[in-house]
Backbone as a printed PyTorch tensor [residue, N CA C, xyz], in Angstrom:
tensor([[[ 21.3220,  13.2940, -23.3540],
         [ 21.3940,  13.9260, -22.0370],
         [ 21.6170,  12.8530, -20.9830]],

        [[ 22.5240,  13.0580, -20.0930],
         [ 22.8480,  12.0770, -19.0570],
         [ 21.7460,  12.0100, -18.0040]],

        [[ 21.5500,  10.7910, -17.4720],
         [ 20.5270,  10.5940, -16.4550],
         [ 21.1130,  10.6620, -15.0510]],

        [[ 22.2890,  11.1920, -14.8790],
         [ 22.9640,  11.1750, -13.5940],
         [ 22.2740,  12.0410, -12.5430]],

        [[ 21.3400,  12.8970, -12.9650],
         [ 20.7040,  13.8230, -12.0300],
         [ 19.9300,  13.1090, -10.9250]],

        [[ 19.2980,  11.9700, -11.2650],
         [ 18.3960,  11.3450, -10.3060],
         [ 18.3620,   9.8470, -10.5420]],

        [[ 18.2080,   9.1180,  -9.4680],
         [ 18.1270,   7.6660,  -9.5680],
         [ 16.7580,   7.2370, -10.0730]],

        [[ 16.7150,   6.0670, -10.7030],
         [ 15.4550,   5.4800, -11.1490],
         [ 14.7710,   4.8790,  -9.9280]],

        [[ 13.5490,   5.3110,  -9.6660],
         [ 12.7910,   4.8670,  -8.4930],
         [ 11.9950,   3.6040,  -8.8420]],

        [[ 12.2720,   2.5070,  -8.1300],
         [ 11.6890,   1.2090,  -8.4530],
         [ 10.8550,   0.6770,  -7.2840]],

        [[  9.6780,   0.1740,  -7.6190],
         [  8.7930,  -0.5110,  -6.6710],
         [  8.7070,  -1.9690,  -7.1260]],

        [[  8.9680,  -2.9030,  -6.2240],
         [  8.9730,  -4.3310,  -6.5490],
         [  7.7130,  -4.9920,  -6.0050]],

        [[  7.0050,  -5.7190,  -6.8700],
         [  5.8190,  -6.4580,  -6.4390],
         [  5.9870,  -7.9390,  -6.7590]],

        [[  6.0380,  -8.7460,  -5.7090],
         [  6.0880, -10.1980,  -5.8250],
         [  5.6240, -10.7580,  -4.4890]],

        [[  4.8370, -11.8140,  -4.5160],
         [  4.2960, -12.3550,  -3.2760],
         [  5.3460, -13.0820,  -2.4370]],

        [[  6.5080, -13.3630,  -3.0200],
         [  7.5330, -14.1100,  -2.3010],
         [  8.6310, -13.1840,  -1.7990]],

        [[  8.7580, -13.0940,  -0.4860],
         [  9.7210, -12.2030,   0.1500],
         [ 11.1390, -12.4970,  -0.3080]],

        [[ 11.5180, -13.7510,  -0.3720],
         [ 12.8730, -14.1090,  -0.7660],
         [ 13.1810, -13.6140,  -2.1820]],

        [[ 12.2220, -13.7260,  -3.0890],
         [ 12.4000, -13.2420,  -4.4540],
         [ 12.5940, -11.7280,  -4.4490]],

        [[ 11.7320, -11.0110,  -3.7220],
         [ 11.8500,  -9.5420,  -3.6470],
         [ 13.2000,  -9.1370,  -3.0840]],

        [[ 13.6120,  -9.8020,  -2.0140],
         [ 14.8900,  -9.4720,  -1.3770],
         [ 16.0620,  -9.7120,  -2.3270]],

        [[ 15.9920, -10.8030,  -3.1130],
         [ 17.0540, -11.0900,  -4.0680],
         [ 17.1400, -10.0400,  -5.1650]],

        [[ 15.9980,  -9.6900,  -5.7320],
         [ 15.9670,  -8.6520,  -6.7720],
         [ 16.4780,  -7.3320,  -6.2030]],

        [[ 16.0110,  -6.9990,  -5.0210],
         [ 16.4140,  -5.7420,  -4.3870],
         [ 17.9260,  -5.7090,  -4.1750]],

        [[ 18.4750,  -6.7890,  -3.6470],
         [ 19.9160,  -6.8520,  -3.3930],
         [ 20.7130,  -6.7080,  -4.6880]],

        [[ 20.2910,  -7.3970,  -5.7300],
         [ 20.9890,  -7.3070,  -7.0080],
         [ 20.9100,  -5.9030,  -7.6020]],

        [[ 19.7410,  -5.3010,  -7.5670],
         [ 19.5860,  -3.9710,  -8.1400],
         [ 20.3950,  -2.9250,  -7.3940]],

        [[ 20.3980,  -3.0010,  -6.0890],
         [ 21.1340,  -2.0190,  -5.2980],
         [ 22.6330,  -2.2480,  -5.4330]],

        [[ 23.0410,  -3.5180,  -5.4410],
         [ 24.4680,  -3.8450,  -5.5430],
         [ 25.0390,  -3.4640,  -6.9000]],

        [[ 24.3160,  -3.7800,  -7.9590],
         [ 24.8580,  -3.6240,  -9.3060],
         [ 24.3660,  -2.3690, -10.0200]],

        [[ 23.3100,  -1.7740,  -9.5420],
         [ 22.7240,  -0.6390, -10.2610],
         [ 22.7170,   0.6080,  -9.4200]],

        [[ 23.8170,   1.3120,  -9.3900],
         [ 23.8960,   2.5000,  -8.5520],
         [ 22.9090,   3.5820,  -8.9720]],

        [[ 22.3790,   3.4890, -10.1820],
         [ 21.4140,   4.4910, -10.6450],
         [ 19.9870,   4.1190, -10.2620]],

        [[ 19.8270,   3.0890,  -9.4020],
         [ 18.5030,   2.6150,  -9.0200],
         [ 18.2940,   2.7680,  -7.5220]],

        [[ 17.1010,   3.2360,  -7.1760],
         [ 16.6930,   3.3480,  -5.7750],
         [ 15.4220,   2.5250,  -5.5900]],

        [[ 15.4510,   1.5780,  -4.6730],
         [ 14.2590,   0.7910,  -4.3670],
         [ 13.4270,   1.6220,  -3.3960]],

        [[ 12.2320,   2.0330,  -3.8460],
         [ 11.3980,   2.9070,  -3.0180],
         [ 10.3330,   2.1400,  -2.2480]],

        [[ 10.0970,   0.8670,  -2.6210],
         [  9.0890,   0.1040,  -1.9020],
         [  8.9520,  -1.3090,  -2.4170]],

        [[  8.1730,  -2.0770,  -1.6510],
         [  7.8760,  -3.4630,  -1.9820],
         [  6.4040,  -3.7130,  -1.7360]],

        [[  5.8660,  -4.6900,  -2.4590],
         [  4.4640,  -5.0570,  -2.2820],
         [  4.3090,  -6.5500,  -2.5270]],

        [[  3.3490,  -7.1480,  -1.8200],
         [  3.0100,  -8.5630,  -2.0070],
         [  1.9450,  -8.7370,  -3.0790]],

        [[  1.0870,  -7.7260,  -3.2390],
         [ -0.0760,  -7.8390,  -4.1170],
         [ -0.2070,  -6.6060,  -5.0080]],

        [[ -1.0130,  -6.7530,  -6.0530],
         [ -1.3030,  -5.6250,  -6.9390],
         [ -2.0140,  -4.5090,  -6.1790]],

        [[ -2.8910,  -4.8710,  -5.2600],
         [ -3.6080,  -3.8570,  -4.4670],
         [ -2.6270,  -3.0190,  -3.6490]],

        [[ -1.5870,  -3.6430,  -3.1160],
         [ -0.5830,  -2.8890,  -2.3500],
         [  0.1810,  -1.9300,  -3.2600]],

        [[  0.4400,  -2.3490,  -4.4930],
         [  1.1030,  -1.4490,  -5.4450],
         [  0.2310,  -0.2220,  -5.6600]],

        [[ -1.0460,  -0.4400,  -5.9160],
         [ -1.9760,   0.6690,  -6.1590],
         [ -1.9890,   1.6190,  -4.9610]],

        [[ -2.0180,   1.0580,  -3.7490],
         [ -2.0240,   1.8830,  -2.5340],
         [ -0.7520,   2.7240,  -2.4090]],

        [[  0.3660,   2.2230,  -2.9220],
         [  1.6570,   2.8940,  -2.7520],
         [  2.0430,   3.8410,  -3.8890]],

        [[  1.3590,   3.7450,  -5.0200],
         [  1.7470,   4.5240,  -6.2020],
         [  1.8720,   6.0210,  -5.9460]],

        [[  0.8370,   6.6180,  -5.4220],
         [  0.8440,   8.0680,  -5.2410],
         [  1.8820,   8.5150,  -4.2160]],

        [[  2.0150,   7.7480,  -3.1520],
         [  2.9500,   8.1200,  -2.0860],
         [  4.4100,   7.9330,  -2.5040]],

        [[  4.7150,   6.8120,  -3.1700],
         [  6.1080,   6.4890,  -3.4900],
         [  6.5790,   7.0620,  -4.8200]],

        [[  5.6500,   7.3030,  -5.7420],
         [  5.9590,   7.8610,  -7.0570],
         [  7.1230,   7.1340,  -7.7510]],

        [[  6.9610,   5.8130,  -7.9650],
         [  8.0410,   5.0920,  -8.6510],
         [  8.0890,   5.4480, -10.1320]],

        [[  9.2560,   5.3010, -10.7110],
         [  9.4070,   5.4260, -12.1600],
         [  9.0640,   4.1020, -12.8270]],

        [[  9.4140,   3.0030, -12.1280],
         [  9.2440,   1.6600, -12.6680],
         [  8.6590,   0.7540, -11.5890]],

        [[  7.6780,  -0.0620, -11.9830],
         [  7.1540,  -1.1170, -11.1150],
         [  7.5830,  -2.4450, -11.7190]],

        [[  8.2950,  -3.2460, -10.9250],
         [  8.6160,  -4.6160, -11.3190],
         [  7.4740,  -5.4620, -10.8060]],

        [[  6.6460,  -5.9380, -11.7100],
         [  5.3770,  -6.5830, -11.3700],
         [  5.4100,  -8.0700, -11.6830]],

        [[  5.1240,  -8.8830, -10.6820],
         [  5.0040, -10.3220, -10.9190],
         [  3.8330, -10.5530, -11.8690]],

        [[  3.9590, -11.5370, -12.7460],
         [  2.9050, -11.8130, -13.7300],
         [  1.6000, -12.2490, -13.0680]],

        [[  1.6870, -12.8020, -11.8840],
         [  0.4870, -13.2390, -11.1800],
         [  0.6360, -13.0800,  -9.6850]],

        [[ -0.1180, -12.1660,  -9.1250],
         [ -0.1440, -12.0090,  -7.6740],
         [ -1.4240, -12.6600,  -7.1740]],

        [[ -1.5620, -12.8330,  -5.8700],
         [ -2.7840, -13.4720,  -5.3630],
         [ -4.0720, -12.7480,  -5.7410]],

        [[ -3.9590, -11.4600,  -6.0910],
         [ -5.1850, -10.6910,  -6.3660],
         [ -5.3420, -10.1970,  -7.7990]],

        [[ -4.3650, -10.4310,  -8.6810],
         [ -4.4920,  -9.9370, -10.0530],
         [ -3.4600, -10.5840, -10.9700]],

        [[ -3.7880, -10.6090, -12.2520],
         [ -2.8020, -11.0320, -13.2460],
         [ -1.9140,  -9.8330, -13.5790]],

        [[ -0.8140, -10.0870, -14.2330],
         [  0.0980,  -9.0130, -14.6150],
         [ -0.5370,  -7.9900, -15.5180]],

        [[ -1.3710,  -8.4520, -16.4690],
         [ -1.9850,  -7.4780, -17.3690],
         [ -3.0730,  -6.6860, -16.6610]],

        [[ -3.8100,  -7.3130, -15.7360],
         [ -4.8210,  -6.5490, -14.9670],
         [ -4.1280,  -5.5040, -14.0940]],

        [[ -3.0680,  -5.9060, -13.4300],
         [ -2.3270,  -4.9720, -12.5720],
         [ -1.7560,  -3.8250, -13.4060]],

        [[ -1.2160,  -4.1530, -14.5750],
         [ -0.6490,  -3.1270, -15.4460],
         [ -1.7220,  -2.1220, -15.8650]],

        [[ -2.8820,  -2.6050, -16.2690],
         [ -3.9790,  -1.7040, -16.6540],
         [ -4.3530,  -0.7760, -15.5020]],

        [[ -4.4450,  -1.3270, -14.2930],
         [ -4.8090,  -0.5140, -13.1300],
         [ -3.7330,   0.5130, -12.7930]],

        [[ -2.4770,   0.1070, -12.8570],
         [ -1.3710,   1.0210, -12.5690],
         [ -1.3530,   2.1460, -13.5950]],

        [[ -1.4620,   1.8060, -14.8760],
         [ -1.4050,   2.8100, -15.9330],
         [ -2.6220,   3.7430, -15.9050]],

        [[ -3.7670,   3.2490, -15.4260],
         [ -4.9540,   4.1030, -15.3000],
         [ -4.7340,   5.1760, -14.2350]],

        [[ -3.9940,   4.8450, -13.2170],
         [ -3.7180,   5.7920, -12.1350],
         [ -2.5880,   6.7380, -12.4980]],

        [[ -1.5180,   6.1750, -13.0780],
         [ -0.3630,   6.9890, -13.4430],
         [  0.2180,   6.4820, -14.7640]],

        [[ -0.1870,   7.0890, -15.8690],
         [  0.2630,   6.6260, -17.1800],
         [  1.7730,   6.7410, -17.3990]],

        [[  2.4370,   7.5470, -16.5790],
         [  3.8850,   7.7390, -16.7300],
         [  4.7110,   6.6110, -16.1230]],

        [[  4.1340,   5.8560, -15.2090],
         [  4.8620,   4.7610, -14.5590],
         [  5.1130,   3.6600, -15.5800]],

        [[  6.3280,   3.1720, -15.6030],
         [  6.6830,   2.0540, -16.4720],
         [  6.4940,   0.7630, -15.6780]],

        [[  5.8930,  -0.2330, -16.3050],
         [  5.6560,  -1.5210, -15.6630],
         [  6.4340,  -2.5900, -16.4120]],

        [[  7.2630,  -3.3140, -15.6880],
         [  7.9750,  -4.4520, -16.2500],
         [  7.4280,  -5.7060, -15.5910]],

        [[  6.9690,  -6.6360, -16.3990],
         [  6.4090,  -7.8830, -15.9010],
         [  7.5390,  -8.8890, -15.7270]],

        [[  7.5740,  -9.5240, -14.5580],
         [  8.5320, -10.5930, -14.2880],
         [  7.7710, -11.9050, -14.2470]],

        [[  8.2480, -12.8870, -15.0180],
         [  7.4910, -14.1300, -15.1020],
         [  8.3770, -15.3230, -15.4130]],

        [[  7.9670, -16.4630, -14.9170],
         [  8.6020, -17.7240, -15.2520],
         [  8.0510, -18.2520, -16.5780]],

        [[  6.8990, -17.7440, -16.9990],
         [  6.2070, -18.2300, -18.1940],
         [  6.8080, -17.6660, -19.4790]],

        [[  6.8860, -18.5170, -20.4850],
         [  7.3750, -18.1260, -21.7970],
         [  6.2520, -18.3730, -22.7990]],

        [[  5.1670, -17.6450, -22.6320],
         [  3.9450, -17.8410, -23.3980],
         [  3.6820, -16.5790, -24.2140]],

        [[  3.7470, -16.7110, -25.5420],
         [  3.5980, -15.5460, -26.4190],
         [  2.2730, -14.8120, -26.2130]],

        [[  1.1890, -15.5520, -25.9840],
         [ -0.1200, -14.9110, -25.7850],
         [ -0.1240, -14.0950, -24.4940]],

        [[  0.4760, -14.6250, -23.4460],
         [  0.5560, -13.9010, -22.1700],
         [  1.4250, -12.6550, -22.3160]],

        [[  2.5440, -12.8050, -22.9760],
         [  3.4310, -11.6620, -23.2120],
         [  2.6770, -10.5700, -23.9710]],

        [[  1.9700, -10.9660, -25.0300],
         [  1.2070, -10.0030, -25.8300],
         [  0.1510,  -9.2950, -24.9890]],

        [[ -0.5580, -10.0330, -24.1370],
         [ -1.6000,  -9.4060, -23.2930],
         [ -0.9900,  -8.3720, -22.3540]],

        [[  0.1530,  -8.6970, -21.7760],
         [  0.8090,  -7.7570, -20.8570],
         [  1.2590,  -6.4960, -21.5950]],

        [[  1.8390,  -6.6680, -22.7710],
         [  2.2870,  -5.5140, -23.5470],
         [  1.1040,  -4.6770, -24.0210]],

        [[  0.0290,  -5.3250, -24.4450],
         [ -1.1760,  -4.6000, -24.8560],
         [ -1.7950,  -3.8260, -23.6980]],

        [[ -1.6210,  -4.3340, -22.4780],
         [ -2.1490,  -3.6420, -21.2940],
         [ -1.3160,  -2.4260, -20.9250]],

        [[ -0.1440,  -2.2850, -21.5650],
         [  0.6860,  -1.1090, -21.3090],
         [  2.0190,  -1.3900, -20.6600]],

        [[  2.3610,  -2.6510, -20.4710],
         [  3.6570,  -2.9750, -19.8750],
         [  4.7830,  -2.5200, -20.7960]],

        [[  5.8600,  -2.0700, -20.2030],
         [  7.0290,  -1.6430, -20.9660],
         [  7.9640,  -2.8040, -21.2610]],

        [[  7.6940,  -3.9360, -20.6350],
         [  8.5440,  -5.0760, -20.9040],
         [  8.0870,  -6.3210, -20.1850]],

        [[  8.6610,  -7.4230, -20.6010],
         [  8.3340,  -8.7310, -20.0570],
         [  9.6620,  -9.4680, -19.9050]],

        [[ 10.0510,  -9.7110, -18.6790],
         [ 11.3340, -10.3330, -18.3860],
         [ 11.0840, -11.6950, -17.7630]],

        [[ 11.6740, -12.7030, -18.3470],
         [ 11.5360, -14.0600, -17.8000],
         [ 12.4760, -14.2190, -16.6210]],

        [[ 11.9980, -14.8630, -15.5650],
         [ 12.8170, -15.0210, -14.3680],
         [ 14.0310, -15.9070, -14.6220]],

        [[ 14.0570, -16.6020, -15.7330],
         [ 15.2210, -17.3920, -16.1090],
         [ 16.2640, -16.6030, -16.8780]],

        [[ 15.9530, -15.3390, -17.2250],
         [ 16.9030, -14.4980, -17.9410],
         [ 18.0190, -14.0500, -17.0010]],

        [[ 19.0820, -13.5350, -17.5800],
         [ 20.1990, -13.0300, -16.7780],
         [ 19.8250, -11.6980, -16.1380]],

        [[ 20.4510, -11.4080, -14.9940],
         [ 20.1850, -10.1640, -14.2950],
         [ 20.4440,  -8.9450, -15.1840]],

        [[ 21.4620,  -9.0220, -16.0150],
         [ 21.7970,  -7.8870, -16.8860],
         [ 20.6080,  -7.4970, -17.7640]],

        [[ 19.7880,  -8.4840, -18.1400],
         [ 18.6210,  -8.1840, -18.9780],
         [ 17.5720,  -7.3990, -18.1970]],

        [[ 17.4060,  -7.7030, -16.9150],
         [ 16.4780,  -6.9350, -16.0860],
         [ 16.9680,  -5.5020, -15.9530]],

        [[ 18.2310,  -5.3480, -15.6610],
         [ 18.7980,  -4.0090, -15.4980],
         [ 18.6630,  -3.2170, -16.7980]],

        [[ 18.9420,  -3.8560, -17.9270],
         [ 18.7960,  -3.1910, -19.2300],
         [ 17.3440,  -2.8320, -19.5100]],

        [[ 16.4210,  -3.7090, -19.1100],
         [ 14.9970,  -3.4510, -19.3260],
         [ 14.5300,  -2.2380, -18.5220]],

        [[ 15.0450,  -2.0750, -17.3230],
         [ 14.6950,  -0.9050, -16.5030],
         [ 15.1720,   0.3620, -17.2060]],

        [[ 16.4150,   0.3450, -17.6620],
         [ 16.9520,   1.5050, -18.3930],
         [ 16.1430,   1.7700, -19.6550]],

        [[ 15.8430,   0.7100, -20.4140],
         [ 15.0900,   0.8540, -21.6640],
         [ 13.7030,   1.4390, -21.4030]],

        [[ 13.0310,   0.9500, -20.3630],
         [ 11.6940,   1.4510, -20.0420],
         [ 11.7240,   2.9530, -19.7880]],

        [[ 12.7490,   3.4080, -19.1000],
         [ 12.8690,   4.8370, -18.8120],
         [ 13.1440,   5.6620, -20.0620]],

        [[ 13.5760,   4.9840, -21.1240],
         [ 13.8090,   5.6440, -22.4170],
         [ 12.6640,   5.3810, -23.3890]],

        [[ 11.5020,   4.9380, -22.8430],
         [ 10.3100,   4.6370, -23.6420],
         [ 10.5490,   3.5530, -24.6870]],

        [[ 11.3070,   2.5440, -24.2980],
         [ 11.5210,   1.3870, -25.1580],
         [ 10.9370,   0.1670, -24.4690]],

        [[ 10.5010,  -0.7890, -25.2680],
         [  9.9480,  -2.0420, -24.7450],
         [ 10.9910,  -3.1380, -24.8230]],

        [[ 10.9450,  -4.0320, -23.8530],
         [ 11.8720,  -5.1500, -23.8110],
         [ 11.1110,  -6.4340, -23.5600]],

        [[ 11.4340,  -7.4450, -24.3380],
         [ 10.9560,  -8.8040, -24.0650],
         [ 12.2170,  -9.6530, -24.0410]],

        [[ 12.6140, -10.0650, -22.8350],
         [ 13.8850, -10.7660, -22.6950],
         [ 14.9990,  -9.8370, -23.1200]],

        [[ 15.8150, -10.2610, -24.0520],
         [ 16.9410,  -9.4370, -24.4900],
         [ 16.5970,  -8.5710, -25.7050]],

        [[ 15.3400,  -8.6180, -26.1630],
         [ 14.9440,  -7.8300, -27.3300],
         [ 14.3300,  -6.5050, -26.8940]],

        [[ 14.7920,  -5.4220, -27.4930],
         [ 14.3010,  -4.0880, -27.1530],
         [ 13.8240,  -3.3810, -28.4120]],

        [[ 12.7140,  -2.6710, -28.2870],
         [ 12.1610,  -1.9110, -29.4200],
         [ 11.5230,  -0.6420, -28.8970]],

        [[ 11.3740,   0.3340, -29.7630],
         [ 10.6840,   1.5620, -29.3840],
         [  9.2400,   1.2360, -29.0060]],

        [[  8.7240,   1.8480, -27.9570],
         [  7.3260,   1.6450, -27.5850],
         [  6.4640,   2.1530, -28.7270]],

        [[  5.4470,   1.3860, -29.0330],
         [  4.5620,   1.7360, -30.1270],
         [  4.8680,   0.9470, -31.3780]],

        [[  6.0690,   0.4020, -31.4700],
         [  6.4190,  -0.4380, -32.6180],
         [  5.8500,  -1.8150, -32.3550]],

        [[  5.0460,  -2.3000, -33.2750],
         [  4.4230,  -3.6140, -33.1120],
         [  5.1270,  -4.6130, -34.0050]],

        [[  5.3900,  -5.7860, -33.4390],
         [  6.0060,  -6.8300, -34.2530],
         [  4.9280,  -7.5290, -35.0760]],

        [[  5.3160,  -8.0320, -36.2160],
         [  4.3600,  -8.6960, -37.1080],
         [  3.9680, -10.0570, -36.6110]]])
C-alpha cells in the first residue's frame, strides 16, 4: 500500500541549533514525504511536545543536556509506544547501540553516515524495521 496519503511527521531533538537546522533543511529538501513538526533542545522538551505535535518519528540525539538517548527513548515510548525513535550519534559503540535498541529505539544512525541512510532509516522505522547505519532488520529480530 502506498504511503502517499500523508507525510511522515518528524520531531528533531538536538541541543545544537545548527545541527537541527541542517537536518531539517536536508529532510525538507530531499524528502518530500517528510514534514518537520517541531524541534527540541532537550529530552524534556520532546516529552512536552509529544502529545501536541503527534510525531511519527523523533530524531533523538544520543545525549542531550538532560538525558541519554536510551533514557529519552524509554520515556518517549512510555508516553506513546507508537512513536518511532531514531538515535543520532557520533559514537560507534556497540554497547551504546544495544542499550538504545533495547530501550525501544527503531534505529541508530551515526552522524558520519550519509544522508540517504537517515532518510532510509525514517522510512524503515515507519515500516516497523530497525536500522543501524545501513543495516535494516525487522523489529523484534535480534542479532546474535
